[in-house]
LUMDREN-67953 format. One record per residue: residue in three letters; x, z, y of N, C-alpha, C, O in turn. Coordinates in steps of 0.001 Angstrom, whole numbers, padded with zeros to 6 digits, always signed. Example, Ala and Ser with C-alpha at 12.3 -4.5 7.8 and 13.67 -1.06 7.14 Angstrom:
2
ALA+013190+007800-005690+012300+007800-004500+013200+007800-003300+014236+008465-003319SER+012850+007080-002250+013670+007140-001060+012900+007870+000030+013409+008039+001138
This chain:
187
MET-017849-009402+008969-017270-009845+007687-017387-008029+007591-017063-007091+008319ALA-018068-008204+006199-017513-006494+005465-016244-006263+005298-015448-007159+005016GLY-015850-004775+005489-014669-004887+005070-013359-005577+005845-012173-005730+005551LYS-014218-005919+007011-012463-006600+007878-011740-005470+008017-012102-004304+008174ILE-010877-005868+007954-009014-004283+008234-008482-005083+009256-009239-005833+009871ASP-007753-005052+009420-007163-005974+010935-005052-005759+010160-004028-005287+010654LYS-005295-006240+009174-003506-006282+008594-003579-008031+008553-002553-008603+008184ILE-004744-008840+008916-004964-010069+007932-006366-010322+009057-007330-009622+009366ASP-005781-012005+009540-006605-012517+010299-007858-013724+009668-008245-013998+008532ILE-008176-014179+010898-009835-014953+010078-009103-016571+009498-009593-017358+008688PHE-008172-016643+010031-007188-018032+009295-006276-017620+007744-005506-018409+007196GLY-006549-016398+007304-005681-015362+006215-003917-015662+006885-002904-016244+006495ASN-004109-015307+007421-002522-014967+008132-002349-013538+008727-002492-012971+009811TYR-002002-013279+007567-000930-011571+008149-000596-011231+009421-000014-012156+009988ILE-000716-010421+009976-000422-010139+011134-000055-008405+011614-000920-007537+011507PRO+001102-008160+012049+001532-007368+012645+001399-005860+012054+001780-005118+012960PHE+001013-005075+010899+000358-004184+010666+001361-002508+011017+001921-002108+009996LEU+001600-001571+012328+002463-000552+011897+002238+000421+010947+001175+001031+010838ALA+002806+000514+010544+002853+001984+009236+003659+002334+008336+004242+001516+007625TYR+003774+003366+008262+004811+004332+007283+004551+004753+006066+004257+005944+006173SER+004509+004489+005181+004606+004552+003830+005428+004825+002867+006431+004113+002914ILE+005405+005849+001689+006407+005599+000803+005661+004862-000936+004853+005086-001837ILE+006939+003666-000319+006403+002995-001881+007236+002799-003310+008339+003346-003287SER+006994+002305-004203+008084+002098-005548+007383+000539-005662+006233+000172-005901MET+008607-000163-005382+008856-001736-005568+008199-002380-006696+007523-001403-007020CYS+007888-003242-007513+007432-003204-008935+008735-004714-008803+009147-005592-008045ASP+008900-004086-010247+009806-005535-010950+008749-006800-011178+007602-006950-011600ILE+009857-007645-010627+009044-009321-010629+008737-009538-012042+009723-009465-012774THR+007336-009849-012755+006784-009952-013609+006919-011853-014243+007108-012727-013398PRO+006797-012212-015677+005717-012707-015454+004492-013295-015362+004162-014477-015255GLN+003476-011636-015460+002417-011745-015685+002070-010975-014123+000883-010799-013848LEU+003018-010583-013242+002947-010479-011161+002477-011804-011123+001331-012163-010852ILE+003715-012701-011497+004115-014034-010798+002343-015082-011064+001718-015766-010254GLU+002023-014721-012694+000935-014805-012858-000865-014732-011311-001629-015296-010528LEU-000491-013806-011832-002094-012971-011179-001722-013622-009513-002616-014106-008819TYR-000045-013517-008971-000015-014415-007733-000626-016024-007271-001158-016467-006253ASN-000258-016568-008526-000922-017786-008659-001897-017969-008880-002363-018985-008364VAL-002875-017082-009821-004405-017182-009552-004482-017343-008291-004936-018337-007726PHE-003957-016186-007691-004779-015584-006040-004664-017060-005220-005664-017540-004685ASN-003485-017663-005178-003046-018280-004490-003248-019839-004674-002556-020736-004194SER-004936-019997-005902-005380-021673-006423-006605-021184-006137-006882-019988-006048SER-007413-022185-005978-008896-022439-005645-009673-021666-006732-009409-021568-007930PRO-010363-021311-006255-011341-021114-004606-011229-019690-004462-011984-019169-003641ILE-010229-018774-005264-009656-017814-004591-009156-017576-003569-009341-016536-002935SER-008225-018773-003139-007416-018844-002112-008045-019054-001283-007522-018633-000251LYS-009715-019886-000990-010519-019835-000154-010736-018428+000948-010617-018217+002155TYR-011043-017807-000035-011261-016332+000673-010347-014916+000974-010789-014228+001894TYR-009262-014473+000370-008041-014247-000293-007300-014866-000095-007278-016047-000441LYS-005911-013938+000910-004609-014318+001182-003790-013312-000378-003890-012116-000653PRO-003352-013958-000793-002213-012864-002037-001357-012631-001277-001029-013494-000463LEU-000742-011406-001310+000733-010913-000517+001925-011441-001359+001725-012121-002365ASN+002247-011355-001248+003538-012430-001936+004153-011221-002984+004322-010022-002764TYR+004459-012159-004408+004902-011412-004984+006000-010942-005521+006252-010350-006571THR+006549-011269-004711+008174-010379-004237+008050-009264-003406+009048-008546-003353THR+006941-008891-002650+006445-008064-001893+005488-006445-002479+005270-005384-001893TYR+005067-007016-004077+004145-006328-004558+004791-004350-005159+005899-004031-005590HIS+003929-003732-004992+004417-002388-004782+003193-001338-004729+002087-001591-004253MET+003718+000280-005486+002447+001096-005297+002646+002215-004115+003608+002804-003624THR+001976+002205-004023+001770+003110-002728+002339+004329-003396+002347+004368-004626VAL+002871+005444-002608+003238+006265-003764+002394+007353-002482+001552+008121-002948TYR+002624+007400-000932+002304+008096-000704+001816+007336+000839+002454+006317+001106ASN+000667+007790+001928+000610+007080+003164+000716+007902+004089-000192+008706+004302ILE+002337+007863+005158+002683+009047+005683+002143+008438+007656+001811+009210+008556TRP+002202+007490+007717+000959+007053+008723+000531+006061+009075+000650+005349+008078ASN-000041+005307+010065-000899+004441+009644-001120+003676+011562-001326+004725+012172GLN-001162+002703+012483-001584+002490+013616-002967+002709+013723-003234+002044+014724ARG-004137+003267+013294-005559+003335+013144-005630+005032+013398-006672+005487+013870GLU-004623+005850+013108-004347+007367+013234-003883+007828+014196-002859+007317+014651LYS-004497+008984+014849-003599+009654+015880-001997+009894+015568-001370+009510+014581LEU-001547+010607+016644-000604+010445+016949+000233+012444+016183-000284+013443+016681HIS+000891+012571+015564+001511+013737+014927+002038+014653+015917+002003+014267+017086PRO+002508+015770+015669+003633+016497+016311+004560+015836+016239+005081+015254+017190TYR+004835+015820+015380+006608+015183+014913+006195+014284+015399+005808+013925+014287GLN+005707+013107+016347+005932+011914+016838+005661+011891+018104+005301+010893+018728ILE+005839+013108+018588+005977+013050+020179+007498+013963+020265+007981+014681+019389ASP+008111+013610+021822+009447+013915+021599+009378+015041+022435+008320+015548+022811GLN+010409+015399+022702+010130+016928+023631+010205+017662+024685+010430+018842+024952SER+009810+016071+025584+009316+016044+026738+007592+015926+026916+006974+015869+027980GLY+007164+015914+025845+005668+015732+025361+005181+014095+025543+004055+013711+025857ARG+005942+013564+025356+006234+012328+026266+005095+011569+024713+005527+012218+023760ALA+004233+010822+024275+003699+009943+022688+004656+008678+023072+005169+008160+024065PRO+004591+008546+021975+005887+007051+022194+004185+005747+022455+002978+005942+022596LYS+005045+004568+022395+004016+003106+022360+004540+002834+020797+005539+003104+020130ARG+003235+002118+020604+002426+001850+019439+003472+000913+019328+003024-000192+019634GLU+004589+000861+019047+005456-000665+018909+006823-000260+017629+007611+000672+017787LEU+006825-000841+016880+008091-000763+015669+008830-000162+017085+008262+000570+017895THR+009927-000542+017163+011177-000085+017783+010641+001097+018497+011433+001805+019119GLU+010480+001134+018494+009762+003335+019581+009533+003969+018627+010156+004975+018289MET+008032+003171+017698+007613+004541+016252+008769+004775+015553+008844+005947+015186ASN+009821+003997+015192+011186+003997+014723+011633+004948+014528+011820+005629+013520GLY+011963+005094+016186+012764+005926+016643+012240+007363+016501+013143+008189+016364VAL+011234+007755+016501+010740+009236+017044+010544+009414+015154+011333+010247+014709MET+009709+008812+014170+009739+008698+012857+011399+008969+011903+011692+009547+010857LYS+012179+008185+012966+013705+009065+012155+013853+010379+011924+014535+010226+010911PRO+013803+011137+011994+014173+012587+011839+013295+012576+010246+013650+012463+009073ALA+011983+012759+010957+011425+012948+009492+010949+012533+008223+010383+013147+007319LEU+011403+011028+008394+011794+009991+007507+013365+010562+006763+013460+011204+005717LEU+014137+010251+007374+015744+011114+007107+015370+012638+006356+016008+013023+005376ARG+014629+013165+006755+013890+014711+005552+013480+014060+004730+013877+014683+003745MET+012960+013238+004364+011675+012711+003459+012791+012595+002229+012757+012977+001059ALA+013987+011763+003167+014759+010659+002568+015981+011481+001293+016567+011012+000318ASN+015952+013160+002036+016709+013903+001357+015850+014377+000068+016280+014533-001075THR+014262+014606+000633+013712+015711-000868+013029+014550-002071+012622+014927-003170ILE+013001+012875-001543+012925+011983-002707+014571+012479-003686+014677+012705-004891ARG+015411+012505-002846+016429+012138-003487+016849+013419-005193+017146+013281-006380GLU+016510+014932-003856+016353+015498-004585+015559+015595-006096+015763+016603-006773LEU+014917+014840-006457+013447+014431-007474+013891+012900-008025+013429+011767-007887LYS+015445+013702-008969+015644+012338-009399+015249+011694-010547+015899+010917-011245ASP+014090+012102-010681+012811+011684-011915+011875+010386-011040+010998+009707-011576ILE+012168+010305-010086+011196+009375-009360+012014+008089-008962+011165+007581-008229ASN+012987+007282-008937+013676+006589-008780+012946+005314-009904+013664+004325-009759VAL+012270+005119-010523+012329+004103-011578+010838+004504-012272+010807+005114-013341ILE+009660+004121-011593+008003+004688-012252+007610+003487-012916+007474+002300-012622GLN+007454+004335-014071+006619+003533-014930+005601+003641-014622+005348+004517-013794VAL+004445+002730-015186+002982+002584-014753+002317+002087-015433+002798+000975-015649THR+001201+002252-016093+000413+001186-016835-001258+000904-015851-002116+001564-015265VAL-000988-000259-016129-002360-000592-015386-003859-000171-015753-004176-000210-016941SER-004563+000130-015035-005869+000798-016158-007345-000425-015687-008290-000675-016436LYS-007104-001098-014045-008028-002292-014298-007803-003429-012358-007029-003364-011403ILE-008487-003920-012578-008487-004348-011509-009590-004203-010817-010694-004188-011361ARG-009422-004085-009595-010617-003304-008293-010663-004085-007616-009640-004456-007039LYS-011891-004679-007393-012463-005575-006013-013099-004780-005373-014176-004267-005676GLY-012053-004527-003824-012358-003736-003192-013601-004197-002136-014572-004737-002667SER-013618-004007-000642-014615-004571+000106-013428-005285+001006-014005-005955+001862SER-012197-005388+001130-011366-006642+001334-009723-006683+000697-008692-007227+001092VAL-010027-005901-000371-008667-005948-000723-009141-006177-002237-010324-005998-002529VAL-008152-006595-003246-008479-006727-004735-006862-006300-005102-005718-006536-004713SER-007793-005287-006410-005917-004269-006179-005904-004093-008090-006858-004318-008834LEU-004727-003705-008427-004663-003267-009253-004186-001421-009831-003049-000968-009962ARG-005478-000737-010061-005891+000529-009970-004381+000810-011628-004508+000378-012774VAL-003316+001538-011132-002663+001826-012473-002215+003903-012604-002280+004905-011891ASN-001840+003559-013823-001589+005256-013862-000025+006103-014175+000151+006317-015375ILE+000802+006463-013493+001475+006990-013499+002210+007366-015313+001645+008325-015838ARG+002956+006926-015891+002600+007054-017453+003450+008867-017890+003219+009936-018457SER+004644+008018-017014+005205+010104-017901+004480+011226-017354+003776+011233-016345PRO+004589+011624-017686+003750+013707-017243+004655+013933-016448+004199+014384-015397MET+005682+013836-016450+007042+014417-015994+007440+013470-014267+008252+013923-013460GLN+007104+012908-014173+007136+011544-013453+005950+011998-012543+006142+012406-011397ARG+004444+011883-013239+003175+012911-012278+003621+014161-011699+002894+014601-010808VAL+004524+014753-011964+004207+016101-011628+005176+016088-010296+004880+016617-009225HIS+006629+015239-010636+007324+015113-009343+006764+014677-007901+006849+015152-006768ILE+006035+013336-008585+005323+012797-007885+004443+013542-007064+004647+013371-005862ASN+003565+014284-007343+002687+015499-006665+003370+016427-005650+003000+016778-004530SER+004799+016815-006566+005826+017386-006162+006181+016888-004323+006240+017725-003422LEU+006324+015779-004167+006694+015353-003729+005631+014510-002655+006163+013926-001711ARG+004363+014456-002778+003052+014470-002428+002649+015392-001269+002206+015035-000177SER+002974+017136-001870+002962+017977-001800+003760+018155-000418+003342+018371+000719TRP+004813+018017-000830+005922+018162+000470+005277+017060+001724+004965+017525+002821CYS+005166+015988+001507+004598+015060+002096+003459+015507+003399+003671+015589+004609ALA+002373+015714+002723+001343+016738+003101+001713+017395+003806+001104+017358+004875ALA+002716+018245+003730+003132+019986+004750+003644+019561+005671+003558+020155+006746ASN+004568+018017+005497+005565+018147+006436+004824+017128+007585+005233+017198+008743PHE+003572+016049+007193+003509+014503+007551+001795+015186+008313+001144+014365+008960TYR+001467+016008+008229+000473+016277+008901-000819+015344+008007-001724+015209+008830ASN-000975+015092+007510-001822+014046+006050-001420+014385+004239-000554+014521+003375ASP-002502+014375+004506-003156+014893+003118-002982+013831+001721-002135+013975+000840ASP-003854+012923+001780-003456+011717+001698-004470+011547+000605-004542+010509-000053ALA-005264+012601+000419-005955+013344-001237-006817+011513-001600-006787+011034-002733GLU-007465+010811-000451-008454+009746-000679-007141+008896-001732-007546+008191-002656LEU-005485+009052-001474-004932+007982-002450-004994+007749-003950-004686+008681-004693LYS-005462+006288-004578-005231+005983-005858-004235+005286-005700-004017+004570-004722PHE-002930+005561-007481-002580+004584-007397-002703+002891-007656-003500+002409-008460HIS-001914+002218-006955-001993+000627-006818-001349-000092-006163-000636+000313-005245ILE-001434-000978-006407-000825-002440-006401-002079-003376-005768-003111-003752-006324SER-001482-003660-004068-002682-004820-003745-001962-005953-004437-000788-006175-004732LEU-003466-006780-004631-002755-007723-004812-002859-009070-003317-002064-009896-002868GLY-004446-008614-002940-004366-009601-001475-005381-009438-001030-006295-009215-001822TYR-005704-009478+000550-006511-009296+001242-007108-010288+001682-006498-011298+002031LEU-008975-010122+001768-009819-010733+001378-010116-011692+003428-009830-010924+004346TYR-010468-012714+003744-009913-012980+004961-011218-013661+005777-011351-013922+006973LYS-012434-013899+004244-013359-015260+004846-014658-014444+003760-014381-013861+002712GLU-015485-014533+004097-016995-013491+003452-016755-014820+002126-016325-015973+002142ILE-017140-014162+001378-016629-014888-000416-018259-015365-000406-019189-014590-000179GLU-018387-016685-000676-019273-017887-001334-019697-017300-003160-019199-016404-003842GLY-020498-018011-003365-020525-018015-005020-019725-018654-006205-019953-018775-007408ASP-018772-018986-005440-018213-019875-006795-016749-018626-006973-015966-018868-007891LEU-016610-017989-006523-015415-017079-006059-016019-016413-007924-015573-016557-009062ASN-017420-015567-007211-017675-014478-008400-017287-014571-010157-016931-013633-010869TYR-017487-015996-010554-017289-016245-011908-015872-016326-011951-015242-015954-012941ARG-015283-016836-010833-013461-016140-011346-012982-015287-011371-012085-014988-012159TYR-013359-014733-010651-013168-013162-010376-013615-011676-011502-013087-010564-011515MET-014748-012200-012346-015354-012118-013529-014468-012241-014875-014481-011506-015862ASN-013460-013741-014536-013110-013847-015992-011670-012856-015944-011076-012107-016720LEU-011520-013325-014603-009865-011971-014141-009686-010843-014742-008709-010490-015401LYS-010849-010154-014458-010940-008728-014649-011116-008799-016412-010692-007863-017088ASN-011518-009526-016803-012217-009270-018404-011301-010205-018723-011334-010172-019953GLY-010278-011249-018331-009459-011167-019126-008158-010839-019632-007883-011052-020813
């Protein structure tokens, strides 16, 4: 299947995916619940598995995920690479994450990020809301945080477009879904 990702299996079950990101959780609104319900109904649910609306979030910065090579800050002082398992990776990530938390605390203006939805995007494996940060000052602070992260996490994450993922493709799409997607996009 084109665009297959390693976060979901062919039956629509989410599978463990080891990743570290800075995220901003979404407020639960009637509109997000409605989007979840659309994704959870036929025919969309035959092809996409929605994320639970209580977990909807905007990614601010992708620090590291299991597809990437390990970086120097993830290797212990003896030069030993950790197993790519949650408890061991949490141990090696903890010092870097604590430094990051201190940096975030210094940027008080980003505790509540206000966004506007610019469009619904259907990628090869995910449907998401593309969003823009409303406040120019928040945008400056978030870009400052992203620059700090790029310098400290060996990942500039330059390709990131602010978005909220709604659901992931787990089965090749047939014709009955295209009409529903166009209505959602235009509605």
